[in-house]
C-alpha positions as CSV (number, residue, x, y, z in Angstrom):
1,M,-1.0,244.2,-8.2
2,A,-3.2,244.5,-11.3
3,L,-2.8,242.1,-14.2
4,Q,-0.3,243.6,-16.7
5,H,0.4,243.0,-20.4
6,A,4.0,242.7,-21.6
7,N,5.7,242.7,-25.0
8,D,9.3,242.2,-26.2
9,A,10.1,245.8,-25.4
10,N,9.0,245.8,-21.7
11,F,9.3,242.1,-20.7
12,A,12.6,242.3,-18.7
13,E,11.3,245.2,-16.7
14,M,8.0,243.4,-16.0
15,V,9.6,240.3,-14.5
16,S,12.5,242.0,-12.7
17,G,11.1,242.2,-9.2
18,G,9.6,239.7,-6.8
19,L,7.5,236.7,-7.9
20,T,6.0,237.1,-11.3
21,L,3.8,234.6,-13.3
22,V,3.8,235.1,-17.0
23,D,1.0,233.6,-19.2
24,F,2.3,233.1,-22.8
25,W,-0.8,232.9,-24.9
26,A,-2.4,233.7,-28.3
27,S,-5.9,234.8,-29.2
28,W,-6.4,231.9,-31.7
29,C,-5.5,229.3,-29.0
30,G,-8.5,227.5,-27.5
31,P,-6.8,226.3,-24.4
32,C,-5.4,229.8,-23.9
33,R,-8.9,231.2,-24.0
34,M,-9.9,228.6,-21.4
35,F,-7.0,229.4,-19.0
36,G,-7.1,233.2,-19.4
37,P,-10.1,233.8,-17.0
38,I,-8.5,231.4,-14.5
39,F,-5.2,233.4,-14.7
40,E,-7.1,236.6,-14.1
41,Q,-9.3,235.2,-11.3
42,V,-6.3,234.0,-9.3
43,S,-4.4,237.3,-9.9
44,T,-7.2,239.1,-8.0
45,Q,-6.7,236.7,-5.0
46,M,-2.9,237.3,-4.7
47,P,-2.0,241.0,-4.7
48,D,1.6,240.3,-3.6
49,V,2.4,238.4,-6.8
50,N,2.9,240.0,-10.3
51,F,0.7,238.5,-13.0
52,V,1.7,239.3,-16.6
53,K,0.1,238.2,-19.9
54,F,2.3,238.0,-23.0
55,E,0.5,237.5,-26.3
56,I,2.6,235.7,-28.8
57,D,2.1,237.4,-32.2
58,E,4.0,238.6,-35.2
59,T,5.5,241.5,-33.4
60,N,6.4,239.7,-30.2
61,R,8.6,236.7,-31.1
62,R,12.0,237.5,-29.4
63,T,10.9,236.8,-25.8
64,P,9.1,233.4,-26.5
65,A,12.1,232.3,-28.5
66,K,14.5,233.3,-25.7
67,Y,12.5,231.1,-23.2
68,G,11.9,228.2,-25.5
69,I,8.1,228.6,-25.6
70,R,6.9,225.8,-28.0
71,S,3.3,225.3,-26.9
72,I,0.8,227.5,-25.3
73,P,-0.5,228.3,-22.8
74,S,2.8,228.2,-21.1
75,I,3.2,229.8,-17.6
76,L,6.6,230.8,-16.5
77,A,7.4,231.7,-12.9
78,F,10.1,234.3,-12.4
79,K,11.8,235.4,-9.1
80,N,13.6,238.7,-9.5
81,G,14.0,238.2,-13.2
82,E,15.1,234.6,-13.2
83,V,12.9,231.6,-14.4
84,V,12.4,229.3,-11.5
85,E,9.7,227.0,-12.9
86,A,7.5,226.5,-15.9
87,R,4.2,224.7,-16.7
88,T,2.3,224.1,-19.9
89,G,-1.4,223.7,-20.4
90,V,-4.6,224.6,-18.7
91,M,-4.7,224.4,-14.9
92,D,-7.9,224.7,-12.8
93,P,-7.9,227.6,-10.3
94,E,-7.1,225.4,-7.3
95,T,-4.1,223.8,-8.9
96,F,-2.8,227.1,-10.2
97,A,-3.2,228.8,-6.8
98,T,-1.5,225.8,-5.0
99,W,1.4,226.0,-7.4
100,I,1.8,229.8,-6.7
101,M,1.7,229.2,-2.9
102,E,4.5,226.5,-3.3
103,L,6.5,229.1,-5.3
104,K,6.0,231.7,-2.6
105,G,7.2,229.3,0.0
106,A,10.3,228.2,-1.9
């Protein structure tokens, strides 16, 4: 599945089915800009997983507050709409892909 972009209005629908990884990020965040290409690269390698980017900005505050996002990048893993795990900070492609494989097996 192609990389998708979510906001407060469509977030629940975006994470409702299957395994979904959500990258909470901001354009002004250096580590987020470093992780963004890694997130996109890994998304092309795993078509059976949903990858969603959520830009934290003035108009999208409800969802990050709901999930307690306090630092970015934060990556939340959802299974059928429920958070199953979260990680914060930049991961290299191998670490990120390994984590996803562990989530798929769980």
